[in-house]
C-alpha positions in Angstrom: -3.8 17.7 -22.0 -7.3 18.2 -20.9 -10.0 15.8 -19.5 -13.5 15.8 -21.0 -16.6 15.1 -18.8 -16.9 11.3 -18.2 -20.4 10.3 -19.1 -22.3 8.9 -16.1 -19.8 10.6 -13.5 -21.1 13.7 -11.8 -18.1 14.6 -9.9 -14.6 13.3 -9.6 -12.4 14.3 -6.4 -9.0 14.3 -6.7 -8.7 14.5 -3.0 -10.4 11.2 -2.6 -8.5 9.7 -5.5 -5.2 10.5 -3.8 -6.4 9.7 -0.2 -4.0 7.1 1.1 -2.1 6.7 -2.3 1.6 6.2 -2.4 3.3 8.6 -5.0 6.7 8.4 -6.5 7.8 11.9 -7.6 10.5 12.5 -10.1 12.0 16.0 -11.0 11.1 17.4 -7.6 14.4 19.6 -7.6 13.0 21.6 -10.6 10.8 24.6 -10.7 7.7 22.6 -11.5 8.6 19.6 -9.5 8.9 21.8 -6.4 5.5 23.6 -7.0 3.9 19.9 -7.6 5.2 18.6 -4.6 4.1 21.6 -2.5 0.8 21.6 -4.0 0.4 17.7 -3.5 1.0 17.9 0.3 -1.0 21.1 0.4 -4.1 20.2 -1.5 -4.0 16.3 -0.7 -2.7 16.1 3.1 -4.2 12.6 3.4 -1.9 11.2 0.5 0.1 8.2 1.7 3.8 7.6 1.4 5.6 10.0 -1.1 8.8 8.8 -2.5 10.9 11.7 -3.9 13.8 11.0 -6.2 16.7 13.4 -5.7 19.9 12.9 -7.5 22.8 13.6 -5.1 24.8 16.7 -5.7 28.4 17.8 -5.9 29.6 17.2 -2.2 26.0 16.8 -0.7 23.7 13.6 -0.5 20.3 13.2 -1.8 18.5 13.7 1.6 20.5 16.7 2.5 19.5 18.3 -1.0 15.9 17.6 -0.5 15.6 19.4 2.7 17.9 22.2 1.5 16.8 22.9 -2.2 13.4 21.5 -2.1 11.8 22.1 1.3 13.7 25.3 1.8 12.3 26.8 -1.3 9.8 29.7 -1.1 7.0 27.5 -2.7 6.8 25.6 0.4 6.0 28.7 2.4 2.1 27.9 2.4 3.0 24.7 3.9 5.1 26.3 6.5 2.2 28.6 7.5 -0.3 25.5 7.5 2.0 23.7 9.9 2.7 26.7 12.1 6.5 26.7 11.5 9.4 24.9 9.9 9.7 22.3 12.5 6.0 21.5 12.0 6.4 21.1 8.4 9.5 19.0 9.0 7.7 16.6 11.2 4.9 16.2 8.7 7.1 15.5 5.8 9.4 13.1 7.9 6.2 11.0 8.2 5.2 11.2 4.6 8.4 11.5 2.3 11.0 8.7 1.4 13.9 10.3 -0.4 15.2 8.1 -2.9 18.8 8.8 -4.7 18.4 8.1 -8.3 18.7 9.3 -11.9 16.2 9.0 -14.8 19.2 8.5 -17.2 20.1 4.9 -15.9 18.3 1.7 -15.8 15.9 1.3 -13.0 16.1 5.1 -12.5 19.6 4.3 -10.8 18.2 2.2 -8.0 19.5 -1.1 -7.4 17.4 -4.2 -8.5 16.0 -4.7 -5.0 15.3 -1.1 -4.2 13.6 -0.8 -7.7 11.4 -3.8 -6.8 10.5 -2.4 -3.4 9.5 0.8 -4.6 7.5 -0.2 -7.6 5.7 -2.7 -5.5 4.6 0.0 -3.0 3.5 3.0 -5.3 0.1 3.5 -7.0 1.1 6.6 -9.0 4.4 7.6 -10.7 4.6 11.6 -11.3 7.2 12.5 -13.8 8.3 16.2 -14.1 12.0 15.5 -14.9 13.7 16.3 -18.1 15.8 19.1 -20.0 13.6 22.4 -20.3 15.9 24.6 -22.2 15.0 25.1 -25.7 18.2 24.2 -27.3 20.2 21.6 -25.2 23.1 19.7 -26.8 21.4 16.9 -28.8 23.2 14.2 -27.1 22.2 15.6 -23.6 18.4 16.0 -24.8 18.4 12.5 -25.9 19.9 11.0 -22.7 17.4 12.8 -20.6 14.3 13.3 -22.4 14.3 10.5 -24.7 16.2 7.5 -22.9 15.2 9.1 -19.6 11.6 9.1 -20.4 11.9 5.4 -21.8 13.3 4.4 -18.5 10.7 6.0 -16.5 8.0 4.0 -18.8 10.0 0.8 -18.1 10.0 1.6 -14.3 6.1 2.3 -14.3 5.5 -1.2 -15.9 6.9 -2.8 -13.0 4.3 -1.6 -10.8 1.3 -3.6 -9.7 -1.0 -1.4 -11.6 1.0 0.9 -13.8 -0.2 4.5 -13.7 2.1 7.3 -14.8 1.5 11.1 -15.1 4.0 12.5 -17.3 4.7 16.3 -17.7 6.3 16.9 -21.3 8.7 19.6 -22.2 7.5 22.5 -24.6 6.1 22.0 -28.1 5.5 18.1 -28.2 2.2 19.1 -29.6 3.6 21.5 -32.2 3.7 25.1 -32.3 0.1 25.3 -31.4 -1.9 26.7 -28.5 -5.3 26.0 -26.7 -6.8 22.6 -25.4 -5.5 19.3 -26.8 -8.0 16.7 -26.2 -7.1 13.0 -25.5 -9.4 11.7 -28.2 -7.3 13.3 -30.8 -5.9 10.8 -33.1 -2.3 9.3 -32.0 -1.4 7.2 -35.0 1.0 8.6 -37.2 1.3 11.7 -34.9 4.1 14.0 -34.9 4.3 17.7 -33.8 4.1 19.2 -37.6 1.7 16.4 -39.0 -0.9 19.1 -40.1 1.8 21.0 -42.0 3.3 18.1 -43.9 0.3 16.0 -45.2 1.3 12.4 -46.5 4.5 12.5 -44.4 5.2 9.4 -42.4 7.1 9.5 -39.1 8.9 6.8 -37.3 10.1 7.3 -33.7 12.6 4.7 -33.8 14.1 6.1 -36.8 13.9 9.8 -35.6 15.8 8.3 -32.5 18.6 6.4 -34.7 19.1 9.5 -36.8 19.5 11.7 -33.8 21.9 9.3 -32.2 23.9 9.1 -35.4 24.1 12.9 -35.9 25.4 13.3 -32.3 28.2 10.8 -32.8 29.0 12.7 -36.1 29.3 16.0 -34.2 31.2 14.3 -31.2 33.7 12.7 -33.9 
């Protein structure tokens, strides 16, 4: 998704836009999520609080997993260099980051009602880079994470004072195509192969229902 120039606006500064803003990052343990988080702190050090959702691992809690798997990643090396040492970076992150134990496949992203209300009421932007990224995951697993999980993320964003969601999709949601996709491209009736199948109508709800039915048949 690309942004066209905005009429009447000569310059948009992402640094100014994110200055002091409170962000909620989902999917930070993934490859893209780690890079996103590292670049966020590197390019926009004046960002406000950053909530980072990390699902607890087997035998480890979310906080420990964040420091070991995320901050310990080589993609944070530029930040370690910027702050002079691992200790310097740790001090910076402890001031900025709030680790949240959660899961996008659950209602309220796995947070309690009280936690969800507190986080949603404090954040300005929700950055979602979570999801299954393999090309052929089991249908049931893909539905649970990429469909129901995304619906849960949208529902959580609606709890914000002024909903602002940046969503990173998985491959081929725009079909088997390359190049730029402008946001003024028609969305009504859109599905990835709409140009190949003229006259075909597509229902998201029916597609989900059919997928759930097929997954149940396979399980049976």
